[in-house]
Backbone as CSV, one residue per row, in Angstrom:
resi,resn,N_x,N_y,N_z,CA_x,CA_y,CA_z,C_x,C_y,C_z
1,MET,-12.322,78.569,124.640,-11.549,77.682,123.782,-12.422,77.229,122.613
2,LYS,-11.811,77.312,121.467,-12.547,76.899,120.280,-12.571,75.389,120.165
3,LYS,-13.713,74.861,119.793,-13.812,73.432,119.530,-13.298,73.132,118.133
4,LYS,-12.746,71.921,117.997,-12.276,71.509,116.674,-13.452,71.405,115.729
5,GLN,-13.224,71.837,114.547,-14.240,71.707,113.518,-14.423,70.235,113.146
6,PRO,-15.627,69.823,112.761,-15.859,68.420,112.362,-14.905,67.970,111.269
7,GLU,-14.592,68.865,110.314,-13.683,68.486,109.233,-12.293,68.192,109.773
8,LYS,-11.867,69.031,110.755,-10.547,68.838,111.363,-10.488,67.526,112.123
9,GLN,-11.547,67.202,112.853,-11.606,65.961,113.611,-11.576,64.752,112.669
10,THR,-12.294,64.843,111.591,-12.318,63.747,110.619,-10.944,63.540,110.005
11,LEU,-10.264,64.670,109.695,-8.936,64.582,109.101,-7.941,63.947,110.076
12,ASP,-8.019,64.370,111.356,-7.141,63.791,112.375,-7.395,62.296,112.533
13,PHE,-8.661,61.907,112.507,-8.996,60.480,112.653,-8.437,59.669,111.490
14,LYS,-8.571,60.186,110.276,-8.056,59.484,109.105,-6.532,59.347,109.180
15,ARG,-5.865,60.448,109.607,-4.403,60.425,109.696,-3.940,59.390,110.725
16,LYS,-4.591,59.372,111.889,-4.238,58.404,112.923,-4.507,56.976,112.462
17,SER,-5.599,56.792,111.728,-5.936,55.455,111.240,-4.889,54.966,110.248
18,ILE,-4.461,55.869,109.354,-3.441,55.503,108.369,-2.128,55.169,109.061
19,ASN,-1.749,55.983,110.052,-0.512,55.723,110.795,-0.584,54.396,111.541
20,PHE,-1.769,54.095,112.105,-1.942,52.830,112.823,-1.778,51.644,111.877
21,VAL,-2.392,51.746,110.694,-2.288,50.656,109.709,-0.838,50.473,109.271
22,LYS,-0.123,51.578,109.050,1.285,51.493,108.657,2.115,50.798,109.728
23,GLU,1.904,51.214,110.983,2.674,50.617,112.082,2.333,49.139,112.239
24,LEU,1.050,48.810,112.100,0.634,47.411,112.191,1.273,46.589,111.085
25,PHE,1.302,47.147,109.888,1.912,46.451,108.756,3.409,46.220,109.006
26,GLN,4.078,47.224,109.551,5.507,47.085,109.856,5.737,45.987,110.898
27,VAL,4.880,45.954,111.906,5.001,44.918,112.933,4.790,43.540,112.327
28,LEU,3.795,43.414,111.457,3.518,42.130,110.817,4.693,41.678,109.956
29,ILE,5.313,42.622,109.258,6.477,42.290,108.432,7.621,41.787,109.307
30,ILE,7.846,42.454,110.437,8.913,42.037,111.355,8.615,40.653,111.924
31,VAL,7.365,40.431,112.330,6.977,39.128,112.875,7.139,38.042,111.820
32,LEU,6.715,38.342,110.591,6.833,37.372,109.506,8.295,37.044,109.227
33,PHE,9.155,38.054,109.267,10.581,37.828,109.041,11.168,36.959,110.148
34,ILE,10.792,37.278,111.396,11.330,36.503,112.515,10.875,35.057,112.446
35,THR,9.569,34.831,112.207,9.056,33.468,112.204,9.513,32.673,110.995
36,SER,9.836,33.353,109.899,10.278,32.628,108.713,11.783,32.422,108.682
37,SER,12.524,33.219,109.452,13.975,33.197,109.326,14.712,32.806,110.597
38,ILE,14.171,33.109,111.759,14.940,32.959,112.989,14.336,31.909,113.916
39,VAL,13.109,32.141,114.375,12.493,31.197,115.302,11.000,31.121,114.996
40,GLU,10.442,29.926,115.154,9.026,29.743,114.843,8.425,28.763,115.832
41,ALA,7.151,28.984,116.157,6.427,28.045,117.005,5.822,26.959,116.137
42,SER,5.877,25.732,116.627,5.366,24.607,115.854,4.689,23.623,116.793
43,ARG,3.524,23.105,116.394,2.789,22.129,117.195,3.053,20.731,116.665
44,VAL,3.187,19.764,117.565,3.447,18.375,117.185,2.113,17.629,117.089
45,PRO,1.735,17.142,115.882,0.422,16.519,115.719,0.428,14.992,115.808
46,THR,1.603,14.349,115.748,1.649,12.886,115.729,2.617,12.364,116.778
47,GLY,2.539,11.061,117.027,3.361,10.446,118.062,4.616,9.773,117.558
48,SER,5.099,10.151,116.381,6.251,9.450,115.802,7.550,9.686,116.560
49,MET,7.600,10.745,117.402,8.814,11.027,118.169,8.634,10.771,119.669
50,GLU,7.497,10.215,120.060,7.310,9.918,121.478,8.287,8.822,121.912
51,LYS,8.940,8.958,123.127,8.592,9.942,124.140,9.588,11.088,124.182
52,THR,10.318,11.305,123.092,11.189,12.478,123.003,10.352,13.741,122.896
53,ILE,9.350,13.698,122.020,8.412,14.807,121.829,7.009,14.208,121.838
54,TYR,6.088,14.851,122.550,4.743,14.317,122.709,3.762,14.999,121.759
55,ILE,2.701,14.257,121.428,1.570,14.884,120.742,1.039,16.001,121.638
56,GLY,0.884,17.178,121.073,0.395,18.311,121.857,1.490,19.186,122.415
57,ASP,2.753,18.803,122.190,3.851,19.714,122.533,3.892,20.861,121.531
58,PHE,4.140,22.055,122.022,4.360,23.221,121.174,5.839,23.593,121.296
59,LEU,6.521,23.632,120.172,7.969,23.774,120.163,8.394,25.119,119.598
60,LEU,9.511,25.635,120.106,10.185,26.740,119.445,11.272,26.142,118.567
61,VAL,11.287,26.542,117.286,12.182,25.962,116.292,13.224,26.994,115.888
62,ASN,14.493,26.631,116.023,15.599,27.479,115.574,15.745,27.322,114.063
63,LYS,15.341,28.346,113.306,15.418,28.299,111.846,16.644,29.030,111.318
64,PHE,17.434,29.576,112.247,18.599,30.359,111.860,19.801,29.467,111.566
65,ILE,19.907,28.360,112.302,21.115,27.554,112.283,21.393,26.928,110.913
66,TYR,20.346,26.455,110.223,20.552,25.778,108.943,20.417,26.705,107.736
67,GLY,20.330,28.000,107.998,20.247,28.969,106.916,18.908,29.672,106.899
68,PRO,18.855,30.927,107.402,17.589,31.669,107.383,17.175,31.981,105.957
69,SER,15.886,32.177,105.772,15.384,32.463,104.427,14.271,33.493,104.497
70,THR,13.957,34.058,103.363,12.756,34.875,103.260,11.553,33.943,103.399
71,PRO,10.353,34.488,103.636,9.183,33.627,103.848,8.997,32.614,102.712
72,ARG,8.743,31.360,103.091,8.556,30.279,102.122,7.086,30.079,101.754
73,TYR,6.191,30.561,102.611,4.771,30.317,102.397,3.972,31.379,103.136
74,ILE,2.740,31.550,102.725,1.842,32.469,103.425,1.342,31.764,104.684
75,PRO,1.549,32.367,105.868,1.159,31.693,107.107,-0.289,31.207,107.097
76,TYR,-0.483,30.001,107.666,-1.799,29.382,107.814,-2.443,29.032,106.467
77,THR,-1.630,28.915,105.431,-2.136,28.510,104.121,-1.189,27.485,103.520
78,ASN,-1.596,26.912,102.378,-0.741,26.004,101.620,-0.094,26.718,100.431
79,VAL,-0.100,28.036,100.463,0.429,28.811,99.347,1.937,29.009,99.531
80,ARG,2.711,28.411,98.633,4.168,28.548,98.694,4.603,29.847,98.017
81,LEU,5.717,30.399,98.486,6.254,31.636,97.937,7.675,31.403,97.433
82,PRO,8.097,32.116,96.399,9.525,32.079,96.034,10.335,32.622,97.210
83,TYR,11.479,32.015,97.481,12.237,32.460,98.642,13.728,32.489,98.333
84,PHE,14.432,33.244,99.161,15.880,33.342,99.060,16.481,32.894,100.380
85,ARG,17.505,32.041,100.320,18.094,31.493,101.538,19.510,32.022,101.732
86,LEU,19.805,32.413,102.961,21.144,32.874,103.316,22.018,31.677,103.695
87,PRO,23.338,31.861,103.718,24.220,30.749,104.083,23.926,30.213,105.485
88,ALA,24.115,28.899,105.635,23.864,28.251,106.914,25.029,28.454,107.866
89,PHE,24.730,28.493,109.171,25.768,28.532,110.187,26.251,27.128,110.513
90,SER,25.399,26.134,110.228,25.763,24.749,110.484,24.936,23.864,109.551
91,GLU,25.519,22.744,109.162,24.790,21.786,108.342,24.154,20.724,109.242
92,PRO,23.017,20.164,108.823,22.395,19.105,109.623,23.358,17.938,109.824
93,GLU,23.352,17.393,111.020,24.218,16.277,111.355,23.390,15.090,111.837
94,ARG,24.003,13.919,111.777,23.334,12.739,112.316,22.986,12.966,113.781
95,ASN,21.805,12.535,114.155,21.257,12.621,115.517,20.578,13.954,115.809
96,ASP,20.665,14.933,114.909,19.902,16.168,115.085,18.415,15.874,114.950
97,ILE,17.598,16.528,115.769,16.151,16.500,115.575,15.813,17.672,114.666
98,ILE,15.074,17.386,113.590,14.941,18.366,112.511,13.481,18.552,112.124
99,VAL,13.112,19.806,111.905,11.814,20.152,111.315,12.036,20.397,109.828
100,PHE,11.203,19.763,109.001,11.393,19.871,107.558,10.054,19.823,106.842
101,GLU,10.072,20.328,105.640,8.882,20.259,104.793,8.778,18.860,104.198
102,PHE,7.649,18.226,104.403,7.421,16.865,103.909,7.541,16.835,102.385
103,PRO,8.405,15.959,101.838,8.615,15.966,100.386,7.528,15.283,99.577
104,GLY,6.630,14.538,100.230,5.587,13.822,99.513,5.661,12.337,99.792
105,TYR,4.554,11.650,99.566,4.535,10.204,99.763,5.395,9.510,98.708
106,ARG,5.591,8.231,98.881,6.602,7.477,98.137,6.587,7.719,96.642
107,GLU,5.422,7.807,96.060,5.344,7.941,94.610,4.778,9.288,94.170
108,GLN,4.769,10.267,95.093,4.362,11.627,94.747,5.581,12.451,94.349
109,ILE,5.450,13.242,93.302,6.540,14.136,92.921,6.634,15.286,93.916
110,THR,5.500,15.840,94.301,5.444,16.853,95.353,4.250,16.562,96.243
111,SER,4.342,16.998,97.488,3.220,16.821,98.398,2.069,17.723,97.987
112,GLU,0.862,17.171,98.017,-0.301,17.961,97.622,-0.583,19.079,98.625
113,GLU,-0.243,18.846,99.883,-0.436,19.861,100.915,0.892,20.174,101.578
114,LEU,0.941,21.301,102.253,2.154,21.745,102.926,2.153,21.187,104.340
115,PHE,3.003,20.163,104.571,3.127,19.564,105.894,4.533,19.787,106.424
116,PHE,4.652,19.959,107.742,5.958,20.059,108.377,6.097,18.901,109.354
117,TYR,7.137,18.103,109.160,7.395,16.946,110.002,8.569,17.257,110.933
118,VAL,8.609,16.534,112.049,9.770,16.587,112.932,10.234,15.158,113.164
119,LYS,11.487,14.875,112.821,12.078,13.545,112.959,13.542,13.710,113.361
120,ARG,14.179,12.575,113.623,15.599,12.580,113.922,16.377,12.266,112.642
121,CYS,17.406,13.039,112.372,18.257,12.786,111.216,19.170,11.604,111.536
122,VAL,19.061,10.542,110.732,19.901,9.356,110.961,20.868,9.115,109.811
123,GLY,20.699,9.866,108.718,21.589,9.689,107.583,21.854,11.005,106.885
124,THR,23.135,11.294,106.633,23.537,12.491,105.904,24.023,12.088,104.517
125,PRO,24.269,13.040,103.614,24.642,12.693,102.240,25.828,11.732,102.174
126,GLY,25.627,10.620,101.465,26.685,9.635,101.290,26.683,8.513,102.303
127,ASP,25.896,8.618,103.372,25.846,7.564,104.385,25.147,6.313,103.848
128,THR,25.527,5.168,104.397,24.866,3.900,104.093,24.110,3.437,105.328
129,LEU,22.789,3.239,105.167,21.925,2.845,106.280,21.513,1.387,106.147
130,GLN,21.374,0.738,107.275,20.821,-0.608,107.292,20.184,-0.858,108.650
131,ILE,19.030,-1.526,108.632,18.338,-1.913,109.857,18.308,-3.429,109.915
132,LYS,18.816,-3.965,111.016,18.817,-5.410,111.242,18.087,-5.687,112.550
133,ASN,16.974,-6.412,112.439,16.190,-6.738,113.638,15.883,-5.496,114.469
134,LYS,15.473,-4.433,113.782,15.077,-3.138,114.354,16.251,-2.280,114.815
135,VAL,17.468,-2.782,114.727,18.636,-2.015,115.155,19.213,-1.281,113.952
136,LEU,19.401,0.019,114.083,19.875,0.849,112.984,21.398,0.919,112.974
137,PHE,21.967,0.703,111.785,23.400,0.832,111.579,23.647,1.888,110.503
138,VAL,24.632,2.737,110.715,25.013,3.756,109.737,26.496,3.587,109.452
139,ASN,26.806,3.369,108.193,28.197,3.126,107.764,28.834,1.974,108.546
140,GLY,28.013,0.955,108.804,28.505,-0.259,109.445,28.559,-0.211,110.952
141,GLU,28.252,0.941,111.578,28.297,1.059,113.030,26.895,1.310,113.580
142,GLU,26.633,0.747,114.751,25.316,0.933,115.355,25.081,2.407,115.661
143,PHE,23.926,2.893,115.254,23.568,4.302,115.477,23.315,4.525,116.961
144,PRO,23.738,5.674,117.507,23.473,5.950,118.929,21.989,5.822,119.251
145,ILE,21.685,5.121,120.313,20.292,4.887,120.683,19.726,6.141,121.340
146,PRO,18.680,6.740,120.771,18.080,7.927,121.397,17.619,7.604,122.814
147,PRO,17.728,8.557,123.736,17.393,8.284,125.137,15.953,7.842,125.350
148,ASN,15.047,8.271,124.471,13.633,7.912,124.630,13.129,7.041,123.493
149,ILE,14.005,6.209,122.931,13.578,5.354,121.826,12.451,4.437,122.292
150,ARG,11.557,4.130,121.367,10.351,3.377,121.738,10.025,2.369,120.637
151,TYR,9.647,1.162,121.061,9.194,0.120,120.135,7.813,-0.345,120.582
152,GLU,6.903,-0.468,119.632,5.536,-0.868,119.971,5.088,-2.117,119.204
153,GLY,5.941,-2.608,118.309,5.486,-3.638,117.379,5.865,-5.060,117.710
154,GLY,6.423,-5.307,118.897,6.769,-6.672,119.238,8.028,-7.139,118.538
155,LYS,8.090,-8.437,118.253,9.271,-9.035,117.649,9.506,-8.496,116.240
156,PRO,10.770,-8.436,115.810,11.070,-7.960,114.449,10.473,-8.884,113.394
157,LEU,10.030,-8.287,112.297,9.591,-9.081,111.158,10.794,-9.779,110.533
158,PRO,10.607,-10.994,110.031,11.710,-11.668,109.334,12.097,-10.921,108.060
159,ALA,13.324,-11.130,107.613,13.819,-10.422,106.436,13.082,-10.807,105.165
160,ASP,12.462,-12.000,105.139,11.777,-12.440,103.920,10.320,-11.987,103.862
161,VAL,9.894,-11.159,104.840,8.539,-10.608,104.820,8.603,-9.194,104.243
162,GLU,8.091,-9.031,103.039,8.162,-7.728,102.362,6.998,-6.847,102.765
163,ASP,7.288,-5.581,103.016,6.249,-4.576,103.238,6.070,-3.817,101.924
164,PRO,4.923,-3.936,101.271,4.737,-3.289,99.967,4.723,-1.771,100.029
165,ASN,4.650,-1.208,101.241,4.619,0.248,101.385,6.000,0.865,101.590
166,ILE,7.017,0.017,101.667,8.371,0.492,101.981,8.998,1.203,100.779
167,PHE,9.839,2.193,101.092,10.663,2.865,100.082,12.022,2.177,100.025
168,PRO,12.590,2.025,98.823,11.990,2.322,97.515,11.080,1.195,97.032
169,VAL,10.379,1.465,95.943,9.464,0.486,95.355,10.233,-0.788,95.015
170,ASN,9.596,-1.928,95.302,10.151,-3.252,94.954,11.487,-3.547,95.621
171,SER,11.714,-2.970,96.803,12.975,-3.225,97.500,12.999,-4.604,98.161
172,GLY,11.812,-5.107,98.522,11.725,-6.382,99.223,11.957,-6.259,100.723
173,TRP,12.097,-5.037,101.250,12.423,-4.831,102.658,11.163,-4.601,103.490
174,ASN,11.357,-4.519,104.796,10.310,-4.054,105.704,10.939,-3.100,106.719
175,GLY,10.136,-2.552,107.614,10.645,-1.539,108.527,11.632,-2.047,109.555
176,ASP,11.641,-3.363,109.797,12.558,-3.945,110.786,13.829,-4.499,110.163
177,GLN,13.763,-4.807,108.877,14.906,-5.348,108.130,15.015,-4.501,106.858
178,TYR,15.894,-3.523,106.889,15.870,-2.474,105.856,17.286,-2.205,105.343
179,GLY,17.390,-2.084,104.023,18.672,-1.721,103.428,19.539,-2.924,103.119
180,PRO,20.828,-2.637,102.815,21.498,-1.329,102.895,21.041,-0.346,101.827
181,LEU,20.997,0.916,102.212,20.555,2.000,101.349,21.529,3.164,101.480
182,VAL,22.005,3.686,100.352,22.931,4.817,100.353,22.137,6.112,100.194
183,VAL,22.374,7.071,101.076,21.730,8.377,100.984,22.434,9.177,99.887
184,PRO,21.712,9.610,98.857,22.373,10.295,97.730,22.992,11.634,98.125
185,LYS,24.053,11.974,97.452,24.660,13.290,97.611,24.902,13.890,96.233
186,GLU,25.040,15.201,96.187,25.259,15.902,94.931,26.488,15.330,94.212
187,GLY,26.308,15.003,92.945,27.407,14.477,92.150,27.441,12.967,92.047
188,ASP,26.676,12.263,92.903,26.598,10.807,92.770,26.072,10.429,91.392
189,VAL,26.588,9.357,90.828,26.137,8.884,89.524,25.369,7.579,89.718
190,LEU,24.112,7.581,89.328,23.261,6.399,89.434,23.250,5.656,88.114
191,THR,23.407,4.345,88.176,23.265,3.512,86.985,21.797,3.133,86.836
192,LEU,21.225,3.415,85.683,19.802,3.188,85.458,19.584,2.079,84.447
193,THR,18.662,1.185,84.770,18.261,0.114,83.853,16.747,-0.017,83.919
194,PRO,16.139,-0.648,82.923,14.688,-0.871,83.005,14.283,-1.666,84.238
195,LYS,15.212,-2.469,84.789,14.881,-3.283,85.951,14.917,-2.479,87.251
196,ASN,15.805,-1.486,87.347,15.907,-0.754,88.621,15.282,0.637,88.586
197,ILE,14.750,1.045,87.437,14.262,2.420,87.320,13.074,2.681,88.236
198,SER,12.317,1.641,88.608,11.177,1.844,89.510,11.637,2.386,90.856
199,LYS,12.881,2.062,91.267,13.405,2.548,92.535,13.806,4.017,92.475
200,TRP,14.101,4.500,91.272,14.652,5.845,91.133,13.735,6.817,90.385
201,LYS,12.648,6.306,89.858,11.782,7.145,89.013,11.281,8.379,89.757
202,THR,10.654,8.184,90.915,10.113,9.325,91.657,11.222,10.243,92.139
203,PHE,12.347,9.668,92.553,13.481,10.467,93.002,13.928,11.436,91.908
204,ILE,14.083,10.933,90.687,14.522,11.783,89.573,13.441,12.800,89.217
205,ASN,12.194,12.358,89.187,11.105,13.292,88.895,11.061,14.423,89.910
206,ARG,11.356,14.120,91.175,11.366,15.162,92.201,12.485,16.160,91.949
207,GLU,13.617,15.698,91.479,14.708,16.636,91.204,14.326,17.601,90.082
208,TYR,13.549,17.115,89.126,13.085,17.975,88.025,11.790,18.718,88.383
209,GLU,11.155,18.299,89.473,9.877,18.860,89.922,8.770,18.649,88.899
210,LYS,8.903,17.587,88.113,7.875,17.211,87.153,8.180,15.799,86.664
211,SER,7.233,15.207,85.961,7.419,13.845,85.457,8.277,13.875,84.192
212,VAL,9.478,13.273,84.288,10.396,13.287,83.144,10.887,11.892,82.771
213,VAL,10.628,10.894,83.610,11.177,9.552,83.399,10.145,8.661,82.703
214,THR,10.578,8.028,81.633,9.743,7.053,80.929,10.607,5.851,80.549
215,VAL,9.946,4.744,80.267,10.626,3.535,79.791,9.858,3.002,78.591
216,ARG,10.585,2.768,77.507,9.971,2.149,76.339,11.049,1.422,75.542
217,ASP,10.643,0.335,74.926,11.563,-0.480,74.120,12.810,-0.865,74.922
218,ASN,12.581,-1.207,76.215,13.669,-1.662,77.086,14.773,-0.608,77.252
219,GLN,14.359,0.672,77.258,15.304,1.771,77.385,14.715,2.836,78.316
220,VAL,15.560,3.389,79.193,15.133,4.460,80.090,15.354,5.799,79.400
221,PHE,14.353,6.687,79.520,14.437,8.028,78.947,14.196,9.075,80.034
222,ILE,14.963,10.154,79.990,14.724,11.331,80.825,14.549,12.516,79.899
223,GLU,13.386,13.147,79.992,13.009,14.245,79.094,13.192,13.842,77.633
224,GLY,12.830,12.608,77.321,12.866,12.127,75.946,14.220,11.677,75.450
225,GLN,15.259,11.785,76.297,16.602,11.395,75.886,16.975,10.048,76.513
226,PRO,17.489,9.100,75.720,17.881,7.799,76.276,19.075,7.958,77.217
227,VAL,18.999,7.292,78.370,20.059,7.409,79.373,20.301,6.047,80.016
228,ASP,21.519,5.858,80.514,21.801,4.706,81.365,22.473,5.139,82.662
229,LYS,22.658,6.460,82.837,23.216,7.007,84.065,22.509,8.321,84.393
230,TYR,22.564,8.683,85.687,21.969,9.944,86.126,22.829,10.528,87.237
231,THR,23.139,11.815,87.127,23.948,12.504,88.135,23.041,13.268,89.092
232,VAL,23.155,12.949,90.384,22.310,13.550,91.417,22.626,15.041,91.535
233,LYS,21.560,15.863,91.640,21.718,17.310,91.640,21.821,17.925,93.026
234,LYS,21.371,17.203,94.068,21.267,17.814,95.394,21.812,16.866,96.465
235,ASP,21.984,17.407,97.667,22.289,16.599,98.842,20.986,16.184,99.526
236,TYR,21.011,14.979,100.096,19.810,14.444,100.727,20.116,13.925,102.129
237,TYR,19.025,13.794,102.908,19.112,13.322,104.284,18.038,12.260,104.507
238,PHE,18.258,11.440,105.541,17.294,10.383,105.854,16.820,10.576,107.281
239,MET,15.496,10.568,107.471,14.884,10.857,108.766,14.107,9.661,109.286
240,MET,14.183,9.454,110.604,13.385,8.425,111.263,12.838,8.969,112.578
241,GLY,11.698,8.419,113.001,11.127,8.780,114.288,11.722,7.945,115.408
242,ASP,11.753,8.502,116.615,12.228,7.747,117.774,11.241,6.649,118.170
243,ASN,9.983,6.833,117.833,8.972,5.795,118.047,9.009,4.880,116.821
244,ARG,9.976,3.991,116.791,10.389,3.309,115.566,9.290,2.481,114.902
245,ASP,8.377,1.921,115.679,7.334,1.074,115.097,6.067,1.853,114.759
246,ASN,6.057,3.133,115.039,4.872,3.944,114.771,5.297,5.294,114.217
247,SER,6.038,5.244,113.103,6.555,6.475,112.519,6.504,6.392,110.996
248,LEU,5.779,7.334,110.389,5.782,7.464,108.936,7.010,8.295,108.573
249,ASP,8.104,7.625,108.252,9.370,8.326,108.052,10.032,7.902,106.749
250,GLY,11.341,8.154,106.624,12.046,7.907,105.377,11.937,6.487,104.868
251,ARG,11.699,5.538,105.759,11.529,4.153,105.328,10.325,3.974,104.417
252,TYR,9.395,4.922,104.474,8.142,4.789,103.725,7.997,5.814,102.609
253,TRP,8.759,6.903,102.648,8.598,7.893,101.578,9.918,8.415,101.029
254,GLY,11.066,8.034,101.601,12.328,8.360,100.950,13.148,9.451,101.602
255,PHE,13.890,10.153,100.766,14.901,11.106,101.215,14.332,12.525,101.330
256,VAL,14.987,13.329,102.173,14.630,14.743,102.323,15.726,15.586,101.684
257,PRO,15.413,16.387,100.663,16.442,17.263,100.089,16.837,18.356,101.072
258,ARG,18.075,18.802,100.964,18.599,19.825,101.889,17.709,21.054,101.938
259,GLU,17.161,21.444,100.816,16.367,22.676,100.752,15.089,22.579,101.578
260,ASN,14.623,21.366,101.887,13.389,21.188,102.660,13.609,21.313,104.161
261,ILE,14.864,21.317,104.605,15.155,21.360,106.031,15.031,22.793,106.537
262,LEU,14.194,22.970,107.575,13.875,24.316,108.064,14.635,24.687,109.323
263,GLY,14.765,23.760,110.265,15.408,24.115,111.519,15.379,22.969,112.496
264,THR,15.738,23.272,113.741,15.759,22.257,114.796,15.004,22.783,116.012
265,PRO,14.098,21.988,116.577,13.391,22.441,117.783,14.324,22.402,118.982
266,PHE,14.195,23.378,119.885,15.123,23.424,121.012,14.446,23.464,122.372
267,ILE,13.151,23.794,122.431,12.488,23.845,123.737,10.977,23.697,123.549
268,VAL,10.337,23.083,124.550,8.869,23.000,124.601,8.372,24.219,125.365
269,PHE,7.539,25.036,124.725,7.037,26.213,125.444,5.609,26.023,125.937
270,TRP,4.938,24.961,125.477,3.581,24.666,125.958,3.281,23.222,125.627
271,SER,2.438,22.588,126.430,2.094,21.196,126.157,0.777,20.850,126.840
272,TRP,-0.100,20.230,126.068,-1.332,19.687,126.615,-1.838,18.582,125.704
273,ASP,-2.935,17.950,126.090,-3.497,16.862,125.293,-4.313,17.459,124.157
274,SER,-3.708,17.524,122.976,-4.377,18.172,121.838,-5.509,17.330,121.268
275,ASN,-5.692,16.105,121.776,-6.833,15.294,121.334,-8.141,15.772,121.955
276,ILE,-8.034,16.578,123.022,-9.236,17.123,123.657,-9.695,18.346,122.877
277,PRO,-10.941,18.402,122.443,-11.396,19.535,121.613,-11.509,20.826,122.425
278,PHE,-11.424,21.960,121.727,-11.564,23.267,122.382,-12.968,23.462,122.953
279,SER,-13.912,22.661,122.471,-15.273,22.758,123.003,-15.366,22.223,124.433
280,ASN,-14.280,21.602,124.898,-14.228,21.100,126.277,-13.054,21.777,126.998
281,PRO,-13.156,23.094,127.220,-12.002,23.857,127.723,-11.522,23.428,129.101
282,ILE,-12.424,22.978,129.979,-12.010,22.602,131.336,-11.089,21.389,131.284
283,SER,-11.492,20.378,130.506,-10.648,19.181,130.382,-9.340,19.502,129.675
284,LEU,-9.419,20.403,128.696,-8.221,20.775,127.957,-7.213,21.458,128.874
285,LEU,-7.697,22.396,129.680,-6.804,23.086,130.608,-6.279,22.139,131.679
286,ALA,-7.106,21.182,132.082,-6.676,20.212,133.091,-5.591,19.280,132.557
287,SER,-5.485,19.203,131.222,-4.507,18.294,130.621,-3.135,18.940,130.423
288,ILE,-2.975,20.212,130.817,-1.685,20.894,130.629,-0.574,20.089,131.313
289,ARG,0.495,19.845,130.564,1.632,19.090,131.100,2.695,20.090,131.576
290,PHE,2.583,20.515,132.823,3.507,21.525,133.342,4.939,21.006,133.373
291,ASP,5.103,19.682,133.509,6.452,19.122,133.549,7.135,19.156,132.193
292,ARG,6.351,19.388,131.111,6.924,19.461,129.767,7.346,20.885,129.411
293,ILE,6.728,21.874,130.013,6.999,23.274,129.661,8.440,23.635,130.047
294,ALA,9.136,24.259,129.099,10.540,24.654,129.232,11.498,23.457,129.163
295,LYS,10.996,22.320,128.684,11.864,21.145,128.533,12.683,21.279,127.265
296,LEU,13.992,21.067,127.373,14.870,21.122,126.204,14.720,19.864,125.363
297,ILE,14.867,20.019,124.045,14.716,18.912,123.109,16.087,18.444,122.665
298,TYR,16.350,17.141,122.751,17.621,16.620,122.293,17.484,15.143,121.949
């Protein structure tokens, strides 16, 4: 039997290597499509939803229900990508637990980094929210109490105690006595004055994705044009954590535009104490919460 010539062996190796790279690339494309459009794994880094969702829970997120899309970002980076979204099978509803792209802090036009939050949707476009003595009301009716709602802050703050970090700016509210606040919807017309523009400045700038609002000579301007009204361009939602006294949520940074909503978590596939470093693997493995694995989220 003749042995293969070295040139033949080299050619076969190159061909197999090229085929392997092609197949690997195809697999990566399929995985990227699935994780960006259908289902994605997500880790919970904060306790704002405890005890509904724990720090260290790893969730599977249904991204298909609210409208699958092409990849929005390069995985494991803060690099955003242009994307195309398909029609949704369902719109977000009150009481849904939702994963969304953080829109930015109260006075940021866009978030400097790409963060994904998980909160409960408590307000849909056009809803009126109000919190009285920590009790949430939507459209005048008490909001359904989540099964694992949690309070850590003691007695409610009085209504005359202002939290300077609350949204919107200069509202005079705090996290326990909040609103009434109307969640904007597409087509709403806002009346703008030099006195109230501080409440709407960042909101309008976010819709334009740049700084367009100015005030001079007792007149509000948008893109250099004097205005006294503004028509909302998008639908918005309001999110709160079930851990009501320990949640950085809509009360502190505002509304979530529909386009930022990615999906809803439906099951815990892994859970452990993520505060334990990987350098201590024995303690980390000992912290696995077997009772959380395969737990449905609602």
